[in-house]
N, C-alpha and C positions, 0 to 999 in steps of 0.2 A: 556474435551468435548467428546461427543459420538454422532454418526450420522448414518443415514441410507438413502437409496435412494428409491424413489417411482416414479411411472409414472401414470399420469391421462389423460383422454381425455377431452379437452376443445374445444368446437365447432367442434368436430369430428377429432381433431388433437392431437397427443400425446404431453404431456409436462412432461419432467423429472425434478424432484425437489429433493433437499436434505433436510432432517430434522436433525437439529443439536440441541442437548441438551447442555446447558451451565449453569454452576454453577453461573455465573455472571449475567445472564439474569433475569430481574424482571418481564417481561411480554412477551407474544408471539409476534414475529415480522416476517415481510416478507421483503426480499430484492432481487433485480435482478441486476446483474453486469456481465461484460464479464469474470472477474476472478473467481467469485463464482458461476455463473449461477443463478438459482432460488433457494433461500435458505429460509427455515422456521426455525426460532430459537425459541426454547422452554426453559422455566425455567426447571431446573434439575428435579424437582418433578412432572412436568406435563407429562402426558402419551403421547406417540407417537400417540395414537388414536385421539388426539386433532388436529393434523396437517391437515387431509383432510377437516375438516370443515372450517378451516381458508383459505385454498386454494380455496374451493368452494365459500366462501364469496367474495373473491377478484379475481374471475376467469377472469373477463373482463380485469382488470388492469394487471394481470399476463400475459394474452394472448398477450396484446399489447406490454408490456415491453420485453417479451421473444423474440418476433419478432424484436423489435428495436435493441436488443443487440445480436441477432442471437444465443440464448442459449436454444432453445427449447429442445435439446437433451443433454444438459449439458454445463458446462463451456467451453469457448473457450481456447484451448491449443495452444500456439504459438510454432512453431518448430524452433530451432536454429541450425546452422551449420556454417562452414567456409563460409564467404561472407555475413552472416546475420549481422544486425546492432543492437547494444544495445546502449541506450543513457547513457552518463556519463557527468555530469556537463553541461547538456543542449545541447550536441552535439552528433549526431550519430557516433558511432565508429564501424568500420568494424571488425568482428571477424575473427581471424585466429586460427585454432586449430591444435595442434601437440600432438603426443603421447610421454609420458615419456619413457626413456630407460628402458629396462627390469631390475627389481630389485629396481626401484625408485617408490615411491608412493606419495610423497608430491607434490600437484599441485602448479603450478607457474602462476602468472598473471602479465603481463607486459603491462602497459598502455602507448601508444604513442599518438601523437597529434591527429591522426584520426583513430587509430586502437587499438584493444585489443587482445593481444596474450594469449591464454590459452594453457598451457602445462600440460596435464592431464594423469592420468592412463588410459589405453585403455578401461576399463570397464565404464568410465565416459564420453566417447566421444559421445556415441549414444544419451544421454540425457544431454544437457548442462545446463539446467535450474538450477539444484541444485548447480552446480559449479559457475554459474553467481550470484546466490543468496549469496553464501559464499563470493564471491569477493565484492559485493556491500555492504553487511553487514560489512565486514572488513573496507571498505572505509568509511562507515558511522560512524563507531566507532572512526576512526581517525579524521574525519572532523567535525562532528556535535557538540560534546562537546565543542570544542574550540569556535564555533560560539555562543553557549549558554553562555559561559563565557564572550565573548565580549559584547553581548547585555545585559547581566545581569549588567555589569558595567555601561551601559548607564542609567539604571533605578535605580541603587543602591540597588538591591535585588538579592540574590542568591537562586537558587532552592535547595530544600532538596536533590533531586536525579534527574538524567537524565537517562531515559530508551530509548534505541534504539531497535526498533522491527518492526513488521509488523502492519500496520493499513489499514483497508479496506474501512472505511467510512470517515476518516479525516486524514490529514497529520500530525497533532499534537494535543496535549491536555495538559492542566495544571490542576492538581487536587487541591483541597482545602488545602491539606497538603504541597503543593509546589513541587510536583513531575511533571516534564515535560517529556512527552512521545512523541517521534518523529518516523515517519516512515523511515526505512532505505532507501527506494526508493527515498527519497528526493535528494540523491546524483545523481540521474538521471536528475535532473532539473538544470537550470542555477544558478550560485552563488547568483544572486540577488533575485531569487525566494526562494532559501533556506533561505537567510537572512530574507526575509519578513515573512516566516512561523515561523522561530525561534523568530524573534522580536515580532510577534503576541503573541506567547505563553509566552514569557518573560514578556510582559506587563500584563499578567494575574497574575503575582506574585504581582502586585500592585493593580490591579482592576480585581477581579474574576467575570467579567460580560462583556457585550458589551455595556456599558453605554457611554454617550458622553465623560465622563472623560477618559474612556479607549481609545476611538478613538482619543481623543486629544493627549494623550501620544504617541500612536502609530504613528499618523501623524507627531508628532514632531521629534521622533527619526528615523523613517523610512518613509519618505514622499512618496516614490514610491510604497508602499506596495499594493495599490489598483490595480495596473496594473497586478500584478502577478496572480490574479484570472483568467484573460482571458487566460494567457499562460497555466495554469494548465488545464483549460477547453479545449483549442484547441489541446493540446498534450496528452490528457487523454490516448489514445490508446497506444502511444509509451512508457508510463510509467508502463505498465503491463507486467510482465515477463511471 
């Protein structure tokens, strides 16, 4: 991917947006979120010159959404330090940060009932986000594949592959080839929420749609899955690093 940043005046006020080219994009798109700010996505072969026209066409919508998410001047960046909280398995954990002794460079992460101790090289202490992402990705690789295996046994189908990575618009997906992709930040949510998301994607191994047959299967193996949408919506802000 390749991107650039632009600023435009909408109703007399500046709006900063990023233009990202993607080899996977098939058409131009617009999105607004706290994590990404205002983002214009272009197919790889489309010129950057196409972006201002799209922004102008949807100026009123972008103006309202940028104010709603408070991202007129760019994505919101959360600051972390000792005493801050990060969610792990549905509970806020207080961060404690310590510096590694001189000559040591391998970070350590120790999760307790209500706290998370990060022992880091001194140059990583000023910006904790990369280290927190490393920890959560590691935790996700340990936790999520086992859940996929468990729910796969419930439907009698196994995925071709399981990918753990970042997802900005969905918590998970299942491809027609049987590849299940899950957002590593799922481990910030309660276990029952993780299971509901995983069960949803596993059911797509049987029914690659949202037909009545799909929901009948999901309702049978994971009856409480519908409640998780409310939790994800209500805690959206806490699940953004």
